[in-house]
C-alpha angles and dihedrals in degrees: 000000000000129000118219109227135192122205119220100236121167117245112229099165117154111240094220114019096183093050091049092052092049093048092050094050095044090053093049097068089216095136090061089067092069130059118240109270093033119134122236127192115218113205115213126181141215105251124113097254118175114247091003094147091050092047095048092046089053090052091050092049091050093057092041092051089057094052096260121133110229130194130177126238123188106244101190108116110222097347125117091058090300095282134111090234091050093052092050088049091054090055091046091055088056090054095260113130136124094272098049094040099042093228138075123281108216114192120179136139094219110122137184128216112244099188130264130305125231089271092056093255115149106236121219133189134181107272094226092054093044092052091057122090091247144005126222124177131205116204145148114248114219144130116294119242097229110031141033125227148126087274120029125149112005148069097337091051091049089055095046101040111009097049093045094062118208093326094053094040092052091048096051094044091049093052089045090069086067105031104023127255099266093051092050095047092050091046095053094040091050090051092052092047090051091059091068091230095107111070098185146283145255111236117204124204124196127198126227089277091059089248123139104262105166140006123197130190112219123195123209089259094052097033105109098027090047091051090051090057093047093050092049089052098046091049088064088058096051117133116218140185097265103207134041117252140189094217125023115195113205116192095203144003129189150144092264088059098045139344086247095044090248124038101258092207090056094050093035101237134134125234090253090050096266112166120241095350097161109073094197093059128075119265118259113189103189135012128206118189121197107189150000121240119245092235089063089075089216094307103137097176106155095041088110093073092059119091096211134004137188119259089239088068093048091050091058096055119118102198097203101066094039092049092048091048092050095046094047092048094040090231102123093160089069093070100045110121112235128206111303135192135193095239138040090234093059092044093053097042091048096052096038089062091063101059098082097252117130094195117055088212089069096053109113109225130193125184127196135167095227138322092270097056109060103143092094127033141134136242132192117266092245084076095055096114092051091048090052092049096047110098092208098054137073132181108254100197145327121322115265138199120256088244124196125200125230090280094054096255128130114258094221139274107289096207095059 
């Protein structure tokens, strides 16, 4: 039996996202740095950010209202299957195209070399963006899945890796093996900021419900220090899996959920598949993944940290984008295909045998939809006392059987 559980996660949702973006930008004075008629490139990434189309349209309208001519460039490194068409398609699926944004979308993999950073890293930027009069990026700021630092996943990383396309992404990741990712990202971002070409950024923070909770306009002068403050804040909002489990069932993984398919800090795995790498997170012994999201476009990077997956996930894999993503990042372990079975029942029974419990009734089971949605989940009834004692949890309904249909597949998590 499983117990549906609800986490007590604070709501920080902005009442009017568009108005908040506009107010932030108007107070920044950024438009005064360009002459009317100038062209500005707006870098937008590939993550599943809430309200991203609304946010980007508000950014476009801000520049347009001040007589500047904006256009959008995909700033997502090697994502989108590593093609210009693929990256434009990713943006379109998020509602970002020329019609909805009121400005051109220019997607190309041509880059220019912008010199070398203080670490000796050759810095690259998308040619179309570099040829504009200014560059402005829009990105969520959050913890990175595979390293800790003062800046992790956010606007600096978008400059260093996203804006550099495959060439820039490969360069930064390669140097990171020597210097560490944070140091490389900061070095390249600082170099680009020093050129005067990058005017600033809009940092987006999401609460534990994946709702837009704060937007912050950063100028070139406040860029890195401002991102540090935003990251420190959003880390205090982070939702977690609250109790250790033997088997974690994950309904779906995907690139729109995390750069590694599943947030490695949520599931406590390392980028090379190391078990329980993060000491301040609960232990998760085995992971079973059931499906791949459509917005992954077949890129199943991150599958390698699972212990068993359903055949339906394997059938959706497009080897090319995942391989490119893994090669560029240097994380080949993330695309290794684990054991897979044709039914959920076989997946679960296989992996549950490996946790050192001789009685299946003692196996601690957790079940989540994905690593972004952690407000509702379920735990096995052998954890009932821990659930009752946890101040951040409440039982959300009656216990239910882990029911399989006639084909041996789970019928779904009732509490989601």
